[in-house]
C-alpha positions as CSV (number, residue, x, y, z in Angstrom):
1,M,-25.1,-48.1,31.5
2,K,-26.7,-50.3,34.3
3,I,-25.4,-53.4,32.6
4,F,-21.9,-51.8,32.4
5,I,-21.9,-50.9,36.1
6,N,-23.1,-54.3,37.1
7,L,-20.4,-55.9,35.0
8,C,-17.8,-53.7,36.7
9,L,-19.1,-54.8,40.1
10,V,-18.9,-58.4,39.2
11,V,-15.4,-58.0,37.9
12,S,-14.4,-56.0,41.0
13,I,-15.9,-58.6,43.3
14,G,-14.2,-61.4,41.4
15,F,-10.8,-59.6,41.6
16,A,-11.2,-59.0,45.3
17,T,-12.1,-62.6,45.9
18,S,-9.2,-63.9,43.9
19,Y,-6.8,-61.5,45.7
20,D,-8.1,-62.6,49.1
21,N,-7.7,-66.2,48.1
22,W,-4.2,-65.5,46.8
23,A,-3.2,-63.5,50.0
24,K,-4.6,-66.3,52.2
25,K,-2.7,-68.9,50.3
26,K,0.5,-66.9,50.6
27,N,0.0,-66.4,54.3
28,N,-0.6,-70.1,54.8
29,E,2.5,-70.9,52.8
30,Y,4.6,-68.5,54.9
31,K,3.2,-70.0,58.1
32,T,4.1,-73.5,56.9
33,Y,7.6,-72.3,55.9
34,K,8.2,-70.8,59.4
35,I,6.9,-73.9,61.1
36,N,9.3,-76.1,59.1
37,Q,12.1,-73.7,59.7
38,D,11.6,-73.7,63.4
39,R,11.3,-77.5,63.5
40,A,14.5,-78.0,61.5
41,F,16.3,-75.5,63.7
42,A,15.1,-77.2,66.9
43,N,16.2,-80.6,65.5
44,G,19.6,-79.2,64.5
45,L,20.1,-77.9,68.0
46,K,20.1,-81.4,69.3
47,K,23.2,-82.3,67.3
48,Q,25.6,-79.5,66.5
49,W,27.1,-78.4,69.8
50,Q,30.8,-78.1,70.7
51,E,32.9,-76.5,73.4
52,Y,34.7,-73.2,72.8
53,R,37.4,-71.6,74.9
54,L,36.6,-68.0,75.8
55,K,39.0,-65.0,75.9
56,H,38.6,-61.2,76.3
57,D,40.4,-58.0,75.4
58,K,41.3,-56.3,78.7
59,T,42.2,-52.8,77.6
60,R,42.9,-50.6,74.6
61,F,46.2,-49.3,76.0
62,Q,49.6,-50.9,75.9
63,K,50.7,-49.0,79.0
64,T,48.9,-47.8,82.1
65,K,47.6,-44.3,81.9
66,P,49.4,-41.8,84.2
67,D,47.7,-41.0,87.6
68,T,48.5,-37.3,87.1
69,V,49.2,-35.3,83.9
70,P,51.5,-32.4,83.3
71,Q,50.0,-28.9,83.0
72,K,51.4,-25.6,82.0
73,S,51.7,-23.1,84.8
74,K,50.3,-20.3,82.6
75,E,48.8,-20.0,79.2
76,T,51.0,-19.4,76.2
77,K,51.1,-15.9,74.9
78,K,48.8,-15.5,71.9
79,R,50.6,-15.6,68.5
80,L,49.1,-12.6,66.6
81,A,49.9,-14.0,63.2
82,D,47.7,-17.0,63.9
83,Y,44.8,-14.9,65.1
84,K,45.1,-12.5,62.1
85,N,44.7,-15.3,59.6
86,S,41.9,-17.0,61.5
87,K,38.3,-16.2,60.4
88,K,35.5,-15.1,62.7
89,V,33.0,-17.8,63.6
90,R,29.3,-17.2,63.3
91,I,27.2,-19.7,65.1
92,K,23.4,-19.9,64.6
93,P,21.3,-19.8,67.8
94,I,21.0,-23.2,69.4
95,K,17.4,-24.2,69.3
96,Q,15.9,-27.0,71.4
97,K,14.5,-29.5,69.0
98,R,10.9,-30.5,69.5
99,I,10.8,-34.1,70.6
100,K,7.7,-36.1,70.7
101,E,6.7,-37.2,74.1
102,L,6.8,-40.9,74.9
103,A,3.5,-42.5,73.8
104,K,1.4,-44.2,76.3
105,K,0.0,-47.2,74.5
106,R,-3.1,-48.9,75.8
107,V,-2.4,-52.6,75.7
108,K,-5.3,-54.7,74.5
109,L,-5.9,-57.5,76.9
110,L,-7.4,-60.8,75.8
111,S,-9.3,-63.1,78.1
112,K,-6.3,-64.7,79.9
113,D,-3.8,-61.8,79.5
114,K,-2.4,-59.8,82.4
115,L,-0.4,-56.6,82.3
116,V,3.3,-57.0,83.3
117,G,5.3,-53.9,83.9
118,I,8.9,-52.9,84.4
119,N,10.7,-49.7,85.2
120,F,13.2,-49.3,82.4
121,F,15.6,-46.6,83.6
122,G,12.8,-44.4,85.0
123,T,10.4,-45.2,82.2
124,S,7.4,-47.4,83.0
125,S,6.6,-50.0,80.3
126,Q,3.9,-52.7,80.2
127,V,3.2,-55.6,78.0
128,A,0.3,-58.1,77.9
129,Y,1.5,-61.5,79.2
130,N,-0.3,-64.8,79.0
131,N,0.4,-68.0,80.8
132,K,0.7,-69.7,77.4
133,Y,4.2,-68.2,77.3
134,N,5.3,-70.3,80.3
135,F,7.7,-73.1,79.7
136,K,9.6,-75.7,81.7
137,L,13.4,-76.1,81.9
138,H,14.2,-79.4,83.4
139,N,17.9,-79.2,83.1
140,I,20.7,-77.4,81.3
141,S,21.5,-79.3,78.2
142,K,21.3,-79.0,74.4
143,N,18.2,-81.2,74.3
144,S,16.3,-79.0,76.9
145,I,17.4,-75.9,74.9
146,A,16.2,-77.5,71.6
147,D,12.9,-78.5,73.3
148,F,12.4,-74.9,74.5
149,W,12.8,-73.5,70.9
150,H,10.4,-76.2,69.5
151,E,7.8,-75.5,72.2
152,F,8.0,-71.7,72.2
153,S,8.0,-71.4,68.4
154,R,4.6,-73.2,68.2
155,K,3.0,-70.6,70.5
156,D,1.4,-67.4,69.1
157,Y,4.3,-65.2,70.0
158,R,3.7,-62.5,67.4
159,P,1.5,-60.2,69.7
160,L,4.4,-60.2,72.2
161,I,7.0,-59.4,69.5
162,K,4.8,-56.5,68.3
163,Q,4.6,-55.0,71.8
164,F,8.4,-55.1,72.1
165,E,8.8,-53.4,68.7
166,F,6.4,-50.6,69.9
167,H,8.5,-50.0,73.0
168,F,11.8,-50.1,71.0
169,G,10.5,-47.4,68.6
170,N,8.8,-45.3,71.3
171,M,12.0,-45.0,73.4
172,Q,14.4,-45.1,70.4
173,L,16.3,-48.0,71.8
174,N,19.6,-49.1,70.3
175,D,20.6,-52.8,70.2
176,W,22.1,-52.8,73.7
177,A,19.0,-51.2,75.1
178,K,16.8,-53.7,73.2
179,Y,18.7,-56.5,74.8
180,K,18.4,-55.0,78.3
181,F,14.7,-54.3,77.9
182,V,13.8,-57.9,76.7
183,H,16.0,-59.5,79.3
184,K,14.5,-57.4,82.1
185,M,11.0,-58.3,80.9
186,G,12.1,-62.0,80.8
187,M,13.2,-61.8,84.4
188,K,9.8,-60.3,85.3
189,F,8.0,-63.1,83.5
190,Y,10.1,-66.1,84.8
191,G,12.1,-64.8,87.8
192,Q,15.1,-66.9,86.7
193,K,18.1,-65.8,84.6
194,N,18.4,-69.1,82.6
195,K,14.8,-68.8,81.5
196,A,15.2,-65.1,80.8
197,N,18.2,-65.8,78.6
198,L,16.3,-68.4,76.6
199,F,13.4,-66.0,76.2
200,T,15.7,-63.1,75.2
201,W,17.4,-65.4,72.6
202,F,14.1,-66.3,71.1
203,V,12.7,-62.8,70.9
204,L,15.9,-61.2,69.5
205,T,16.3,-63.9,66.9
206,K,12.8,-63.4,65.8
207,L,13.6,-59.7,65.5
208,G,16.4,-60.5,63.1
209,L,19.4,-60.2,65.4
210,D,22.4,-62.6,65.3
211,V,22.3,-64.2,68.8
212,K,22.9,-67.7,70.1
213,V,22.8,-69.3,73.5
214,G,25.5,-71.4,75.1
215,Y,25.8,-73.2,78.4
216,N,28.2,-74.6,80.9
217,S,27.5,-76.8,83.9
218,D,25.5,-74.2,85.8
219,N,24.2,-71.5,83.5
220,I,22.7,-70.6,80.1
221,Y,24.3,-67.6,78.5
222,L,23.2,-65.3,75.6
223,L,25.8,-64.9,72.9
224,S,25.9,-62.2,70.3
225,A,27.7,-61.3,67.1
226,I,28.7,-57.6,67.4
227,S,29.7,-55.4,64.4
228,H,32.6,-53.8,66.5
229,K,35.0,-54.8,69.3
230,L,34.0,-55.0,72.9
231,Y,36.4,-55.0,75.8
232,Q,36.3,-56.8,79.2
233,V,33.7,-59.1,77.7
234,S,34.3,-62.8,77.0
235,Y,34.1,-64.0,73.4
236,F,35.0,-66.7,71.0
237,H,35.1,-67.2,67.2
238,I,32.7,-69.1,64.9
239,N,33.4,-68.9,61.2
240,N,35.8,-66.0,61.8
241,K,33.0,-64.0,63.6
242,R,33.3,-62.9,67.2
243,Y,30.5,-63.9,69.5
244,Y,30.4,-62.1,72.8
245,V,28.7,-63.2,76.1
246,L,26.0,-60.6,76.9
247,V,25.1,-60.0,80.6
248,P,23.0,-57.2,81.9
249,G,26.0,-55.8,83.9
250,G,27.9,-55.3,80.6
251,R,31.1,-57.0,81.6
252,A,31.1,-60.8,81.2
253,K,34.5,-62.0,82.1
254,G,36.1,-64.8,84.1
255,L,34.4,-67.4,82.1
256,T,36.6,-70.2,80.6
257,N,34.6,-72.6,78.4
258,I,31.2,-72.6,76.9
259,R,29.2,-75.0,74.7
260,T,27.2,-73.7,71.8
261,Y,26.1,-74.5,68.2
262,R,27.6,-73.4,64.9
263,S,24.6,-73.0,62.7
264,N,22.4,-69.9,62.3
265,Y,18.6,-69.7,62.5
266,S,18.7,-67.6,59.3
267,R,21.3,-66.2,56.9
268,S,19.6,-62.8,57.1
269,L,20.3,-62.2,60.8
270,R,22.3,-59.0,61.4
271,E,25.1,-58.4,63.9
272,L,24.3,-56.2,66.8
273,S,25.7,-52.7,67.0
274,F,25.9,-50.5,70.1
275,K,26.0,-47.3,68.2
276,I,23.7,-44.5,69.4
277,D,22.4,-43.1,66.2
278,R,19.4,-41.4,68.0
279,P,19.3,-40.2,71.6
280,L,17.3,-42.6,73.8
281,K,14.0,-41.2,75.0
282,L,13.7,-42.0,78.7
283,D,11.5,-40.2,81.2
284,D,13.5,-37.3,82.7
285,K,15.2,-37.2,86.1
286,K,16.7,-33.8,85.7
287,I,20.0,-32.8,87.4
288,L,21.4,-29.3,86.9
289,K,25.2,-29.2,86.5
290,D,27.3,-26.0,86.8
291,Y,30.8,-25.5,85.3
292,S,33.4,-22.8,85.8
293,F,36.5,-22.3,83.7
294,G,39.1,-19.7,83.0
295,Y,40.6,-18.4,79.8
296,Y,43.3,-15.7,79.9
297,N,42.4,-14.1,83.2
298,K,38.7,-14.3,82.5
299,T,36.3,-16.7,84.3
300,Y,33.3,-18.2,82.5
301,K,30.3,-20.0,83.9
302,I,27.8,-22.2,82.1
303,N,25.5,-25.0,83.0
304,T,23.4,-27.8,81.5
305,I,20.8,-30.4,82.6
306,I,21.5,-34.1,82.7
307,N,19.0,-36.9,82.7
308,K,20.1,-39.1,85.5
309,N,18.1,-42.0,84.0
310,L,20.4,-41.9,81.0
311,I,23.5,-41.9,83.2
312,D,22.1,-45.0,84.9
313,F,21.6,-46.7,81.5
314,Y,25.2,-45.9,80.5
315,S,26.6,-47.2,83.8
316,S,26.6,-50.9,82.6
317,Y,27.3,-50.1,78.9
318,P,29.8,-52.7,77.4
319,Q,33.1,-51.0,76.7
320,S,33.2,-50.6,72.9
321,D,35.3,-49.2,70.1
322,Y,36.1,-45.5,70.4
323,R,33.9,-44.7,67.4
324,I,30.8,-45.7,69.3
325,Y,31.6,-42.8,71.8
326,F,32.9,-40.3,69.2
327,D,29.8,-40.7,67.0
328,S,27.1,-41.0,69.8
329,K,24.2,-38.6,69.9
330,V,23.6,-36.5,73.0
331,S,20.1,-36.0,74.5
332,N,18.3,-32.9,73.2
333,M,17.9,-31.5,76.7
334,T,21.6,-31.6,77.5
335,R,22.8,-30.7,74.0
336,S,20.7,-27.5,73.6
337,R,21.6,-26.0,77.0
338,L,25.3,-26.9,76.8
339,L,25.8,-25.7,73.3
340,A,23.8,-22.5,73.9
341,G,25.9,-21.6,76.9
342,L,29.2,-22.1,75.0
343,R,27.9,-20.4,71.9
344,R,27.3,-17.2,73.9
345,I,31.1,-17.2,74.8
346,I,32.6,-18.1,71.4
347,D,30.2,-16.6,68.8
348,G,32.0,-13.8,66.9
349,K,35.5,-14.9,68.1
350,K,38.3,-15.9,65.8
351,E,38.1,-19.6,65.0
352,I,41.4,-20.4,66.7
353,E,40.3,-18.6,69.9
354,A,36.9,-20.4,69.8
355,V,38.8,-23.8,69.7
356,N,41.1,-22.7,72.5
357,I,38.1,-21.7,74.7
358,L,36.5,-25.0,74.1
359,L,39.8,-26.7,75.0
360,R,40.0,-24.7,78.2
361,F,36.5,-25.6,79.2
362,V,37.3,-29.3,79.0
363,Q,40.8,-29.0,80.4
364,T,39.8,-27.0,83.5
365,G,36.0,-27.6,84.0
366,F,36.6,-31.2,85.3
367,A,39.0,-32.9,87.7
368,Y,41.4,-35.5,86.4
369,K,41.3,-39.1,87.7
370,T,42.0,-42.4,85.9
371,D,39.2,-44.9,85.4
372,Q,41.1,-47.4,87.7
373,L,41.0,-44.9,90.5
374,H,37.5,-43.6,89.7
375,F,35.5,-46.8,88.7
376,K,38.0,-49.6,89.6
377,Y,38.0,-50.7,85.9
378,E,38.7,-49.1,82.5
379,K,35.6,-47.2,81.4
380,V,35.1,-44.8,78.5
381,L,32.5,-42.2,79.1
382,F,29.9,-40.9,76.8
383,P,29.7,-37.0,76.6
384,E,26.8,-36.9,79.1
385,E,28.7,-39.0,81.5
386,T,31.8,-36.7,81.4
387,L,29.4,-33.8,82.0
388,Y,27.8,-35.6,84.9
389,Y,30.8,-37.1,86.8
390,R,33.2,-35.0,88.8
391,Y,36.2,-36.9,87.4
392,S,37.3,-37.9,83.9
393,D,40.5,-38.9,82.1
394,C,42.1,-38.3,78.7
395,E,39.7,-40.3,76.4
396,D,36.6,-38.9,78.1
397,R,37.7,-35.3,77.7
398,T,38.7,-36.0,74.1
399,I,35.3,-37.4,73.2
400,L,33.5,-34.4,74.8
401,F,35.9,-31.9,73.2
402,T,35.5,-33.3,69.7
403,Y,31.7,-33.4,70.1
404,L,31.7,-29.6,71.0
405,V,34.0,-28.7,68.1
406,K,31.9,-30.6,65.5
407,N,28.6,-29.3,66.8
408,L,29.5,-25.7,67.4
409,L,32.2,-25.0,64.9
410,N,31.5,-27.7,62.3
411,L,35.2,-28.5,62.0
412,E,36.6,-31.9,61.3
413,T,38.4,-33.7,64.1
414,I,40.3,-36.9,64.7
415,G,41.5,-38.8,67.8
416,L,45.2,-39.3,68.5
417,K,46.0,-42.5,70.4
418,Y,49.3,-43.0,72.1
419,K,50.4,-46.1,74.1
420,D,49.0,-44.6,77.3
421,H,47.1,-41.5,76.3
422,I,44.5,-40.0,73.9
423,A,44.3,-36.5,72.6
424,S,42.6,-35.0,69.5
425,A,43.4,-32.9,66.5
426,V,41.4,-30.3,64.6
427,A,41.4,-29.3,60.9
428,L,41.4,-25.5,61.1
429,S,40.3,-23.2,58.2
430,S,43.7,-21.4,58.3
431,K,47.3,-22.4,59.0
432,I,48.9,-21.8,62.3
433,K,52.3,-22.4,63.8
434,G,52.1,-25.6,65.9
435,D,52.1,-29.3,66.0
436,G,50.0,-31.2,63.5
437,Y,49.5,-34.4,61.4
438,K,48.4,-34.9,57.9
439,V,45.7,-37.6,57.5
440,N,44.2,-38.4,54.1
441,G,45.7,-35.2,52.7
442,K,44.2,-32.9,55.4
443,L,46.2,-31.1,58.1
444,Y,45.0,-31.6,61.7
445,Y,46.5,-29.6,64.6
446,V,47.0,-31.2,68.0
447,A,44.4,-30.2,70.5
448,D,44.9,-31.9,73.9
449,P,41.9,-31.6,76.3
450,T,44.0,-33.1,79.1
451,F,47.0,-30.8,78.8
452,V,45.8,-28.0,81.1
453,N,46.3,-24.5,79.7
454,A,47.7,-25.8,76.4
455,N,46.3,-24.2,73.2
456,I,45.8,-25.9,69.8
457,G,49.1,-26.9,68.2
458,E,50.7,-27.7,71.6
459,T,51.7,-31.3,72.4
460,M,52.7,-32.6,75.8
461,T,56.5,-32.8,76.0
462,K,56.3,-36.6,76.7
463,Y,54.6,-37.2,73.3
464,K,56.6,-34.7,71.2
465,N,58.6,-37.4,69.4
466,K,55.8,-40.1,69.4
467,I,53.7,-40.9,66.4
468,P,50.1,-41.6,67.5
469,K,47.5,-43.7,65.7
470,A,44.7,-41.7,64.2
471,I,41.1,-42.4,65.2
472,Y,38.6,-41.2,62.6
């Protein structure tokens, strides 16, 4: 038995040794591959640059949105047949989800490291920085950019990348937030936007995102392939793919020409997406918001809590496709209180009445003002922003209303886009008398969150004979 055990130990030790040797060999092969890849990329950067003319999409609308919108002087008399056929809604109690608190990671400092911190929309974040990450930028040219990549890729940058990945996961950052975070840290490291853009380009590329840099006579810019359209942001095409100019303020426009390279660091780089699949986790700066609205001679009051840090984050958000806003996740604190307040009002009501109450909340709970008058530029609001700001216009109300219908009543909705207006439509469980559209074989009834006092099935007179484009 002893001989057998000893034999097993010898075999185990031999296997472990050969595995360690194999792993070490593979690791060295990978390091060699990365070194060669970075060297080849840097060499290519010295050759393949050309000038591109920039353009940008100004607005989603063919016509200017109206400064005021029509409203009905009084609510339409309820049609009894519609209510008779409509089922009662039963909504489960809205529970506040248990969210893990932000982790406070202790950063391990090596001999020459120092802690560098930023305030990222109310959340303090630190990384270990070493002077080895410093670099010189003598001028703005393709050669100096290539030299930066060659120099920086030879540093041991992996500990820095891992720290960024921790903060991204800890705060549940989407791609726009990741860009903002890295760029802000780059500004803290180097105090100069051209260097910060080069640093951000390197880090995001190493994280697998499809970004480039470009330059003109004065500045270096970060360029990004986005999986959806942006508005009010300068862009150009390479190989039928749009590359947008990213700036922290979110609206890069007024640029004319820019020089950049055609090649990619890797074929596996992915386009950025500004979707919000998970609510961002930022430290709270709570603001209580109260709302009052009327429905058939009865007044209702509800409230919710908004995280002002999140509103500040949204303030510079690049204007994106509508689906980004329609599909966005709302913070748990705001969601639970808002939905619980509305649930108390509509639970047990007929489905059609529940929809109309939600309509009236959005129609009358907020004052109307176009983006041009409110923000001085076209800006679509996320649901939390509409709840926060005093004013909103048609698209903001539509996005909030559809969020409420989907999350309280679990009904399918679509957007209805006209030349100068957006409304919504809801697929009810029963038929009613009213305006509607069939999309993919399903009937959706018009529900306009901007047409004050209108019920589901009622279209503004101005759009009665217009065929809108469906957003779904």
